[in-house]
C-alpha positions as semicolon CSV with decimal commas, in nm:
position;residue;x (nm);y (nm);z (nm)
1;M;-1,149;1,963;1,506
2;S;-0,833;1,759;1,566
3;T;-0,665;1,574;1,280
4;V;-0,711;1,197;1,278
5;Y;-0,392;1,007;1,195
6;Q;-0,510;0,648;1,241
7;Y;-0,835;0,454;1,215
8;T;-0,960;0,105;1,302
9;T;-1,113;-0,138;1,054
10;L;-1,148;-0,513;1,010
11;A;-0,837;-0,712;0,920
12;T;-1,041;-0,999;0,775
13;P;-1,405;-1,080;0,691
14;A;-1,618;-1,242;0,960
15;Q;-1,964;-1,388;1,003
16;A;-2,202;-1,496;1,277
17;E;-2,558;-1,619;1,331
18;F;-2,842;-1,528;1,567
19;K;-3,176;-1,708;1,601
20;D;-3,502;-1,580;1,747
21;K;-3,847;-1,748;1,730
22;G;-3,754;-1,951;1,426
23;S;-3,598;-1,666;1,228
24;R;-3,230;-1,696;1,140
25;F;-3,015;-1,386;1,109
26;L;-2,687;-1,450;0,926
27;S;-2,442;-1,161;0,959
28;F;-2,143;-1,096;0,735
29;A;-1,881;-0,825;0,793
30;W;-1,613;-0,712;0,548
31;P;-1,339;-0,449;0,530
32;V;-1,419;-0,237;0,222
33;Q;-1,267;0,054;0,031
34;S;-1,539;0,171;-0,208
35;E;-1,911;0,176;-0,282
36;A;-1,849;-0,039;-0,591
37;E;-1,693;-0,305;-0,370
38;I;-1,991;-0,282;-0,133
39;R;-2,242;-0,328;-0,415
40;G;-2,054;-0,638;-0,526
41;Y;-2,067;-0,801;-0,183
42;V;-2,437;-0,720;-0,136
43;Q;-2,527;-0,854;-0,481
44;T;-2,331;-1,174;-0,423
45;L;-2,510;-1,237;-0,094
46;R;-2,852;-1,169;-0,250
47;E;-2,775;-1,433;-0,513
48;Q;-2,641;-1,685;-0,263
49;H;-2,941;-1,639;-0,031
50;H;-3,217;-1,574;-0,285
51;K;-3,469;-1,763;-0,069
52;A;-3,413;-1,532;0,228
53;R;-3,682;-1,278;0,314
54;H;-3,453;-0,981;0,377
55;C;-3,096;-0,871;0,297
56;C;-3,034;-0,570;0,522
57;Y;-2,706;-0,386;0,550
58;A;-2,513;-0,080;0,659
59;W;-2,169;0,058;0,582
60;R;-1,939;0,343;0,672
61;L;-1,643;0,467;0,469
62;G;-1,369;0,718;0,548
63;V;-1,226;0,860;0,868
64;D;-1,447;1,171;0,860
65;G;-1,761;0,960;0,903
66;N;-1,956;1,142;0,633
67;R;-2,006;0,848;0,395
68;Y;-2,250;0,587;0,520
69;R;-2,575;0,413;0,438
70;A;-2,830;0,196;0,618
71;N;-3,078;-0,021;0,426
72;D;-3,382;-0,195;0,582
73;D;-3,466;-0,399;0,267
74;G;-3,838;-0,421;0,344
75;E;-3,818;-0,446;0,721
76;P;-4,002;-0,173;0,917
77;A;-3,821;0,160;0,884
78;G;-3,529;0,189;1,124
79;S;-3,553;-0,169;1,249
80;A;-3,259;-0,319;1,058
81;G;-3,017;-0,086;0,879
82;R;-2,991;0,163;1,165
83;P;-2,918;-0,100;1,432
84;I;-2,651;-0,248;1,204
85;L;-2,492;0,095;1,153
86;G;-2,517;0,161;1,525
87;Q;-2,303;-0,144;1,600
88;I;-2,043;-0,038;1,342
89;D;-2,024;0,298;1,517
90;S;-2,022;0,144;1,867
91;A;-1,717;-0,057;1,765
92;A;-1,553;0,267;1,641
93;I;-1,460;0,113;1,306
94;T;-1,483;0,242;0,951
95;D;-1,429;0,117;0,595
96;V;-1,669;-0,159;0,695
97;L;-1,978;-0,326;0,547
98;V;-2,212;-0,550;0,749
99;V;-2,492;-0,744;0,578
100;V;-2,754;-0,938;0,775
101;I;-2,958;-1,199;0,590
102;R;-3,292;-1,292;0,751
103;Y;-3,467;-1,620;0,694
104;F;-3,819;-1,567;0,830
105;G;-3,932;-1,829;1,080
106;G;-4,305;-1,765;1,067
107;T;-4,337;-1,560;1,387
108;L;-4,341;-1,181;1,378
109;L;-4,083;-1,026;1,609
110;G;-4,216;-0,670;1,617
111;V;-3,995;-0,366;1,577
112;P;-3,822;-0,399;1,918
113;G;-3,751;-0,766;1,845
114;L;-3,613;-0,687;1,503
115;I;-3,388;-0,412;1,637
116;H;-3,253;-0,653;1,899
117;A;-3,198;-0,930;1,642
118;Y;-3,016;-0,715;1,383
119;K;-2,813;-0,546;1,655
120;T;-2,712;-0,878;1,814
121;A;-2,625;-1,048;1,485
122;T;-2,411;-0,751;1,379
123;A;-2,233;-0,726;1,713
124;A;-2,148;-1,098;1,699
125;A;-1,990;-1,071;1,353
126;I;-1,789;-0,762;1,447
127;A;-1,676;-0,918;1,774
128;S;-1,547;-1,227;1,595
129;A;-1,347;-1,024;1,342
130;E;-0,983;-0,934;1,389
131;K;-0,933;-0,555;1,403
132;I;-0,643;-0,355;1,265
133;R;-0,518;0,001;1,313
134;L;-0,416;0,172;0,989
135;D;-0,255;0,506;0,909
136;V;-0,462;0,778;0,747
137;C;-0,264;0,855;0,431
138;Q;-0,230;1,134;0,178
139;Q;-0,161;1,060;-0,187
140;L;0,078;1,288;-0,373
141;R;0,293;1,301;-0,683
142;L;0,665;1,365;-0,691
143;Y;0,822;1,518;-1,004
144;C;1,195;1,520;-1,069
145;D;1,457;1,477;-1,340
146;Y;1,579;1,122;-1,389
147;A;1,910;1,222;-1,232
148;H;1,731;1,289;-0,902
149;L;1,515;0,973;-0,904
150;S;1,729;0,799;-0,641
151;E;1,680;1,103;-0,414
152;A;1,304;1,081;-0,456
153;L;1,303;0,707;-0,380
154;R;1,525;0,761;-0,077
155;W;1,282;1,027;0,050
156;C;0,995;0,777;0,011
157;K;1,179;0,519;0,218
158;Q;1,270;0,769;0,491
159;Q;0,912;0,900;0,513
160;Q;0,749;0,553;0,506
161;A;0,578;0,654;0,179
162;Q;0,451;0,373;-0,043
163;V;0,523;0,408;-0,416
164;L;0,200;0,325;-0,600
165;Q;0,314;0,395;-0,955
166;Q;0,626;0,512;-1,136
167;D;0,630;0,700;-1,467
168;L;0,998;0,701;-1,553
169;Q;1,099;0,924;-1,844
170;Q;1,321;1,230;-1,872
171;Q;1,082;1,393;-1,625
172;C;0,991;1,127;-1,368
173;C;0,663;1,113;-1,176
174;L;0,613;0,899;-0,868
175;H;0,261;0,843;-0,734
176;V;0,302;0,781;-0,361
177;R;0,101;0,747;-0,042
178;I;0,242;0,886;0,282
179;P;0,107;0,859;0,639
180;L;-0,066;1,187;0,722
181;A;0,130;1,210;1,047
182;L;0,454;1,237;0,846
183;L;0,328;1,465;0,570
184;E;0,433;1,806;0,704
185;S;0,783;1,699;0,806
186;G;0,825;1,518;0,474
187;L;0,720;1,824;0,275
188;A;0,964;2,036;0,474
189;V;1,248;1,804;0,365
190;L;1,140;1,834;0,000
191;R;1,128;2,213;0,020
192;Q;1,491;2,214;0,133
193;Q;1,606;1,984;-0,149
194;R;1,434;2,180;-0,431
195;A;1,523;1,912;-0,686
196;I;1,185;1,741;-0,636
197;D;0,849;1,905;-0,697
198;V;0,540;1,778;-0,520
199;K;0,166;1,799;-0,583
200;L;-0,097;1,675;-0,337
201;D;-0,385;1,472;-0,474
202;N;-0,735;1,553;-0,352
């Protein structure tokens, strides 16, 4: 399996609306980083639209595609969450949450109609959102004596590594994030210098 160095997500939140036989389907799409963030968005929408019949959603996190969920929220099994997730995957995006709020219009749509409605509402929100390509990154820690701190910071700049946190004492520790595509060459440079120790975070 080839290594993935970049992924596509949403640059900004987006929303759209689809109507069918009196029912309104309001779709909301967000870039997200964690399940806690996802729970917050879903809860906020439930509170804002407490009169709605259903609050269905799906999300996918991570470049490996292993973390995802689809929720039908009372709709027939597979008629809401799965179509939403399917559109996320069709757009080849990740670190994304899409929630579709349904206000029931009094006419049953049937499972095929529901699948079409949730799919269409989701696709419209995703299509209206600006996309962005981001680097897959690896977090690591750099350890060095204070005398070699400038070397460590220079290495970060050369390797396009973002410094997330600095613990500056006699023994300094820099928490950094480096693009995965530059990791091996960056580590090779550190091995030659020997004044800076490195530990990869899981």
